matplotlib code that plots the C-alpha trace (Angstrom):
import matplotlib.pyplot as plt

x = [-5.1, -3.6, -4.2, -1.3, -1.4, -0.2, -3.8, -7.4, -9.8, -13.8, -15.6, -19.5, -21.4, -24.4, -27.4, -30.2, -31.1, -28.2, -29.5, -29.1, -25.7, -25.0, -25.6, -24.2, -20.7, -20.2, -20.5, -17.7, -14.0, -11.8, -10.7, -8.1, -9.2, -12.3, -13.6, -17.1, -18.7, -21.7, -23.7, -25.5, -29.0, -27.6, -25.1, -28.5, -30.9, -28.4, -26.0, -22.2, -23.1, -23.8, -20.9, -19.5, -21.2, -19.8, -16.9, -17.1, -18.3, -15.8, -13.0, -14.5, -14.2, -11.1, -9.3, -8.1, -9.0, -11.0, -11.0, -14.8, -15.9, -18.6, -20.3, -21.1, -21.6, -19.8, -21.2, -20.9, -18.6, -16.9, -15.7, -17.7, -18.2, -15.4, -14.3, -17.6, -16.6, -13.1, -14.4, -16.2, -13.6, -14.3, -11.4, -12.1, -15.1, -16.6, -16.9, -18.5, -16.7, -19.8, -19.1, -17.7, -13.9, -13.4, -15.4, -13.0, -9.5, -10.5, -12.2, -9.0, -6.9, -9.5, -9.5, -5.3, -5.3, -7.8, -5.9, -8.2, -8.3, -10.3, -11.9, -13.8, -17.3, -17.6, -21.0, -22.1, -19.2, -18.7, -15.4, -12.7, -9.3, -11.5, -11.7, -8.8, -6.5, -7.9, -7.0, -4.2, -3.3, -5.7, -7.8, -6.3, -8.3, -11.2, -14.4, -15.4, -19.2, -22.2, -25.6, -28.2, -31.0, -28.1, -27.6, -31.2, -33.4, -29.9, -29.3, -26.4, -24.2, -21.4, -18.7, -16.1, -13.6, -11.6, -10.6, -8.7, -6.1, -5.5, -5.8, -3.8, -1.0, -1.8, -2.0, -1.0, -5.0, -6.1, -9.3, -12.4, -14.7, -18.6, -22.2, -21.4, -24.1, -22.7, -20.0, -19.0, -18.6, -16.7, -14.6, -14.1, -13.2, -10.7, -9.1, -9.2, -6.9, -9.2, -7.7, -11.5, -14.3, -17.5, -20.3, -23.4, -27.1, -26.0, -26.0, -28.7, -31.0, -29.6, -27.9, -28.4, -25.5, -22.8, -20.3, -20.2, -19.6, -17.0, -15.3, -15.7, -14.0, -11.5, -10.5, -10.2, -7.2, -5.6]
y = [14.7, 11.3, 7.8, 7.2, 3.1, 2.9, 3.8, 3.2, 4.7, 5.5, 5.9, 7.4, 7.7, 10.2, 9.9, 12.2, 15.6, 19.0, 20.1, 17.0, 15.1, 19.2, 18.8, 15.6, 16.7, 19.3, 16.8, 14.5, 14.0, 15.7, 13.1, 12.6, 9.4, 10.2, 9.5, 11.1, 9.4, 11.2, 8.1, 7.5, 8.9, 11.3, 12.8, 11.4, 13.6, 17.3, 16.2, 17.8, 21.0, 18.7, 17.0, 20.4, 21.4, 18.1, 19.4, 22.4, 21.7, 18.9, 20.9, 23.4, 20.5, 19.8, 23.1, 22.2, 20.3, 17.3, 13.9, 12.7, 10.1, 11.0, 7.4, 7.7, 3.8, 4.7, 1.9, 4.0, 7.5, 7.5, 10.8, 13.2, 11.7, 11.5, 15.1, 16.7, 14.7, 16.1, 19.4, 20.0, 18.7, 14.9, 13.6, 9.6, 8.7, 5.6, 2.7, -0.1, -3.4, -4.8, -2.3, -3.2, -4.0, -0.9, 1.7, 1.0, 1.2, 5.0, 5.8, 4.4, 6.7, 9.8, 9.4, 9.4, 12.1, 14.8, 13.3, 11.8, 7.9, 5.1, 3.0, 0.1, -0.9, -5.4, -5.1, -8.0, -9.3, -13.4, -12.7, -9.6, -11.5, -12.0, -8.3, -6.9, -9.7, -8.5, -4.1, -3.7, -0.7, -1.2, 0.6, 3.2, 1.1, -2.2, -2.1, -5.6, -4.3, -6.9, -4.2, -3.0, -5.7, -8.2, -7.8, -7.6, -10.0, -13.3, -13.0, -15.3, -13.6, -13.2, -10.3, -10.8, -10.8, -13.7, -11.6, -8.9, -10.1, -12.4, -9.3, -7.2, -9.6, -9.7, -5.8, -3.2, -1.7, -0.6, -2.4, -0.6, -3.2, -2.2, -3.4, -3.7, -3.2, -3.4, -2.4, -5.8, -6.3, -3.0, -4.3, -7.0, -5.5, -3.5, -6.6, -8.9, -6.0, -3.9, -0.4, 1.6, 0.7, 2.2, 2.3, 3.7, 1.7, 2.2, 6.4, 6.8, 4.9, 6.9, 9.8, 11.5, 8.5, 9.3, 10.8, 8.0, 5.7, 7.6, 8.3, 4.6, 3.4, 6.2, 4.5, 0.3, 1.6, 4.4]
z = [7.3, 6.8, 9.5, 11.2, 10.8, 14.2, 15.0, 15.7, 15.0, 15.1, 12.5, 13.4, 10.7, 10.5, 9.3, 11.2, 10.1, 9.9, 13.2, 15.1, 13.2, 14.6, 18.1, 18.3, 16.3, 18.8, 21.4, 20.8, 22.4, 20.1, 18.9, 15.7, 16.3, 15.8, 12.1, 11.3, 8.6, 5.8, 5.8, 2.5, 3.4, 4.4, 1.3, -0.5, 1.7, 2.0, -1.1, -1.2, 1.0, 3.8, 3.1, 3.5, 6.4, 8.4, 7.5, 9.4, 12.5, 12.9, 12.1, 14.1, 17.1, 16.7, 15.2, 12.4, 9.3, 10.8, 8.9, 7.1, 4.8, 2.5, 2.0, -1.6, -2.6, -5.7, -8.6, -11.5, -12.8, -9.5, -10.7, -11.3, -7.6, -6.5, -6.9, -6.1, -2.5, -2.7, -3.6, -0.6, 1.9, 2.3, 3.3, 2.3, -0.7, -1.1, -3.5, -3.5, -3.8, -6.2, -8.9, -12.0, -11.9, -14.7, -12.2, -9.3, -11.0, -12.3, -8.7, -7.2, -9.4, -8.7, -5.6, -5.8, -8.3, -5.5, -2.9, -0.8, 0.9, -1.4, 0.5, -1.4, 0.1, 0.2, 1.3, -0.3, -1.4, -0.1, -1.3, -0.8, -2.4, -5.9, -6.3, -4.3, -7.2, -10.0, -8.9, -9.9, -7.5, -4.5, -2.6, 0.9, 2.9, 2.3, 4.4, 5.5, 5.5, 7.5, 6.1, 8.5, 7.2, 7.6, 10.9, 11.7, 9.4, 10.2, 13.3, 12.4, 10.1, 11.4, 11.1, 9.0, 11.7, 10.4, 7.1, 9.0, 8.5, 6.1, 3.7, 6.7, 5.6, 1.6, 0.8, 2.3, 2.8, 5.6, 7.6, 8.8, 10.2, 9.5, 10.4, 15.1, 16.7, 20.3, 22.6, 23.1, 18.6, 18.5, 21.7, 18.9, 16.0, 17.6, 18.5, 16.3, 14.7, 12.4, 11.8, 12.0, 13.7, 12.1, 14.3, 12.8, 14.1, 17.5, 17.2, 15.1, 17.5, 20.7, 19.3, 23.3, 23.9, 21.3, 23.5, 25.9, 23.1, 22.5, 25.4, 25.8, 22.5, 22.9, 26.1, 24.3, 22.9, 24.5]

ax = plt.figure().add_subplot(projection="3d")
ax.plot(x, y, z, "-o")
ax.set_aspect("equal")
plt.show()
């Protein structure tokens, strides 16, 4: 299911046990505005099988094939990881913007060939334009990302809201913004033009609040 450029999406990253994730997914609102993510720790723990199970649970909840991101954070040899994620049912795969340009270009090509969206994650990339301008073909989605450790250890590190519309005005990409840890930060991300808002820490720390947080987001964008 392709993403609709006219809509706003909430991406929920799951990094708990299979049993916990299944319970959390089953409690989500059955909305196409919600994207579920197999987070990096989840993928490392459960591999392709975990991605496949997440896709199955979310698709059963929706009643049709759901959109699942495999947060592989490719740095090299992305071809193998893209194919593994695609076979498991992923709709999108991530590659780090810190990867060699050759790797990112190959990653984007392989995603297109496999029929999945390419997401380039600009975690720890100070100037994303320096990466994008050398790629030729652009990814489907650019992820602007304040890391969890950054937010914990450097309270002055701001979310890069100022880059959202600058990038969208230059390149035909969707913008995902990750790193917001409060409902207010999620609101700011939506109102500053991001197409996808990623939540991780709130969900991980308070899984029982997953449904409530999802409902709050949906009320913002409906």
